TITINU-720581 format. One record per residue (C-alpha): residue number from 1; residue in one letter; chain; x, y, z. Coordinates in nm, 3 decimals. Layout:
TITINU-720581
<r NUM,"A","A",<X,Y,Z>>
...
end
This chain:
TITINU-720581
<r 1,"M","A",<1.502,1.322,-4.889>>
<r 2,"K","A",<1.152,1.184,-4.849>>
<r 3,"T","A",<1.031,1.155,-4.490>>
<r 4,"R","A",<0.836,0.842,-4.404>>
<r 5,"F","A",<0.582,0.846,-4.131>>
<r 6,"L","A",<0.475,0.535,-3.955>>
<r 7,"P","A",<0.121,0.430,-4.028>>
<r 8,"P","A",<-0.120,0.479,-3.739>>
<r 9,"M","A",<-0.132,0.189,-3.497>>
<r 10,"K","A",<-0.440,-0.024,-3.518>>
<r 11,"G","A",<-0.652,-0.008,-3.207>>
<r 12,"T","A",<-0.528,0.333,-3.092>>
<r 13,"R","A",<-0.883,0.460,-3.078>>
<r 14,"K","A",<-0.968,0.187,-2.830>>
<r 15,"L","A",<-0.657,0.268,-2.625>>
<r 16,"T","A",<-0.741,0.637,-2.622>>
<r 17,"R","A",<-1.097,0.566,-2.512>>
<r 18,"Y","A",<-0.964,0.343,-2.234>>
<r 19,"G","A",<-0.718,0.610,-2.123>>
<r 20,"V","A",<-0.987,0.878,-2.108>>
<r 21,"A","A",<-1.222,0.649,-1.914>>
<r 22,"S","A",<-0.945,0.546,-1.678>>
<r 23,"G","A",<-0.853,0.907,-1.609>>
<r 24,"R","A",<-1.213,1.005,-1.542>>
<r 25,"V","A",<-1.255,0.713,-1.299>>
<r 26,"M","A",<-0.936,0.811,-1.115>>
<r 27,"V","A",<-1.066,1.166,-1.072>>
<r 28,"R","A",<-1.394,1.031,-0.931>>
<r 29,"E","A",<-1.208,0.792,-0.704>>
<r 30,"A","A",<-1.005,1.079,-0.558>>
<r 31,"S","A",<-1.327,1.261,-0.465>>
<r 32,"L","A",<-1.461,0.975,-0.251>>
<r 33,"L","A",<-1.434,0.973,0.127>>
<r 34,"D","A",<-1.093,0.907,0.278>>
<r 35,"W","A",<-1.031,0.731,0.611>>
<r 36,"Q","A",<-0.977,1.056,0.797>>
<r 37,"T","A",<-1.320,1.184,0.692>>
<r 38,"I","A",<-1.484,0.852,0.777>>
<r 39,"E","A",<-1.330,0.862,1.126>>
<r 40,"R","A",<-1.460,1.217,1.172>>
<r 41,"L","A",<-1.807,1.101,1.068>>
<r 42,"I","A",<-1.804,0.811,1.315>>
<r 43,"G","A",<-1.737,1.040,1.609>>
<r 44,"S","A",<-1.996,1.303,1.511>>
<r 45,"D","A",<-2.364,1.371,1.569>>
<r 46,"F","A",<-2.614,1.415,1.284>>
<r 47,"S","A",<-2.573,1.790,1.228>>
<r 48,"E","A",<-2.194,1.766,1.241>>
<r 49,"C","A",<-2.201,1.475,0.993>>
<r 50,"M","A",<-2.411,1.683,0.756>>
<r 51,"N","A",<-2.158,1.968,0.783>>
<r 52,"I","A",<-1.868,1.730,0.714>>
<r 53,"L","A",<-2.047,1.573,0.416>>
<r 54,"S","A",<-2.142,1.912,0.273>>
<r 55,"D","A",<-1.776,1.960,0.181>>
<r 56,"T","A",<-1.762,1.631,-0.011>>
<r 57,"V","A",<-1.901,1.500,-0.338>>
<r 58,"Y","A",<-2.209,1.391,-0.140>>
<r 59,"G","A",<-2.287,1.749,-0.034>>
<r 60,"P","A",<-2.516,1.848,-0.323>>
<r 61,"Y","A",<-2.717,1.528,-0.279>>
<r 62,"L","A",<-2.753,1.556,0.100>>
<r 63,"A","A",<-2.824,1.930,0.122>>
<r 64,"G","A",<-3.136,1.985,0.330>>
<r 65,"A","A",<-3.178,1.623,0.440>>
<r 66,"K","A",<-3.380,1.595,0.761>>
<r 67,"G","A",<-3.370,1.229,0.861>>
<r 68,"S","A",<-3.252,0.881,0.777>>
<r 69,"E","A",<-3.523,0.810,0.517>>
<r 70,"D","A",<-3.444,1.138,0.344>>
<r 71,"I","A",<-3.073,1.055,0.345>>
<r 72,"D","A",<-3.139,0.706,0.205>>
<r 73,"S","A",<-3.335,0.842,-0.091>>
<r 74,"R","A",<-3.070,1.105,-0.160>>
<r 75,"L","A",<-2.787,0.852,-0.144>>
<r 76,"I","A",<-2.979,0.635,-0.390>>
<r 77,"E","A",<-2.987,0.937,-0.623>>
<r 78,"F","A",<-2.609,0.969,-0.580>>
<r 79,"L","A",<-2.569,0.598,-0.659>>
<r 80,"K","A",<-2.783,0.638,-0.973>>
<r 81,"A","A",<-2.554,0.919,-1.087>>
<r 82,"Q","A",<-2.248,0.700,-1.031>>
<r 83,"Y","A",<-2.399,0.410,-1.227>>
<r 84,"N","A",<-2.489,0.650,-1.509>>
<r 85,"F","A",<-2.126,0.765,-1.506>>
<r 86,"V","A",<-2.009,0.403,-1.539>>
<r 87,"D","A",<-2.246,0.356,-1.834>>
<r 88,"E","A",<-2.115,0.678,-1.989>>
<r 89,"V","A",<-1.745,0.589,-1.969>>
<r 90,"S","A",<-1.795,0.229,-2.078>>
<r 91,"P","A",<-2.074,0.229,-2.337>>
<r 92,"G","A",<-2.170,-0.111,-2.466>>
<r 93,"S","A",<-1.990,-0.302,-2.191>>
<r 94,"F","A",<-2.134,-0.522,-1.923>>
<r 95,"I","A",<-1.968,-0.339,-1.633>>
<r 96,"G","A",<-2.272,-0.126,-1.556>>
<r 97,"L","A",<-2.502,-0.426,-1.582>>
<r 98,"F","A",<-2.275,-0.625,-1.353>>
<r 99,"F","A",<-2.300,-0.360,-1.080>>
<r 100,"R","A",<-2.678,-0.325,-1.117>>
<r 101,"I","A",<-2.781,-0.690,-1.126>>
<r 102,"K","A",<-2.789,-0.721,-0.747>>
<r 103,"Y","A",<-3.078,-0.473,-0.745>>
<r 104,"D","A",<-3.267,-0.690,-0.993>>
<r 105,"F","A",<-3.236,-0.980,-0.750>>
<r 106,"H","A",<-3.342,-0.755,-0.463>>
<r 107,"N","A",<-3.654,-0.649,-0.653>>
<r 108,"L","A",<-3.729,-1.006,-0.757>>
<r 109,"K","A",<-3.704,-1.121,-0.397>>
<r 110,"G","A",<-3.927,-0.831,-0.290>>
<r 111,"A","A",<-4.188,-0.916,-0.552>>
<r 112,"F","A",<-4.187,-1.278,-0.441>>
<r 113,"K","A",<-4.231,-1.178,-0.075>>
<r 114,"E","A",<-4.508,-0.934,-0.163>>
<r 115,"K","A",<-4.694,-1.195,-0.367>>
<r 116,"N","A",<-4.671,-1.457,-0.094>>
<r 117,"S","A",<-4.751,-1.232,0.201>>
<r 118,"N","A",<-5.076,-1.069,0.299>>
<r 119,"R","A",<-4.915,-0.725,0.317>>
<r 120,"P","A",<-4.917,-0.551,-0.022>>
<r 121,"G","A",<-4.640,-0.298,-0.062>>
<r 122,"A","A",<-4.446,-0.443,0.232>>
<r 123,"Q","A",<-4.120,-0.460,0.036>>
<r 124,"V","A",<-3.934,-0.157,-0.094>>
<r 125,"F","A",<-3.842,-0.179,-0.462>>
<r 126,"L","A",<-3.529,-0.005,-0.587>>
<r 127,"D","A",<-3.508,0.144,-0.935>>
<r 128,"L","A",<-3.134,0.087,-0.959>>
<r 129,"G","A",<-3.156,-0.237,-1.155>>
<r 130,"T","A",<-3.110,-0.307,-1.524>>
end
């Protein structure tokens, strides 16, 4: 008796790629802050917040931060890593561009303000855009 196998389904490669990307996003989502951690952060001072965040996915980015400007720059680095992850799991799609376009508008607005004001360098430009 000859055994017949079904031919491979068309588009399974696309489905597999979607499944892998979806799984990786779910793992990342689970590592984000939960409400309990956010409530702990709200009721804490700076050093306690840094201790709480050191146990999270933000810990490596915020290690050694001294003040708010330092934290801002480190959180921007974290955001860059997340956008690079989106680009990695969805190559060739517009999802990453969609999330980054707001920074293009921010930089455009900043350039316009800088050009029309007498204060050069008054606006902060973000390198998170497309």
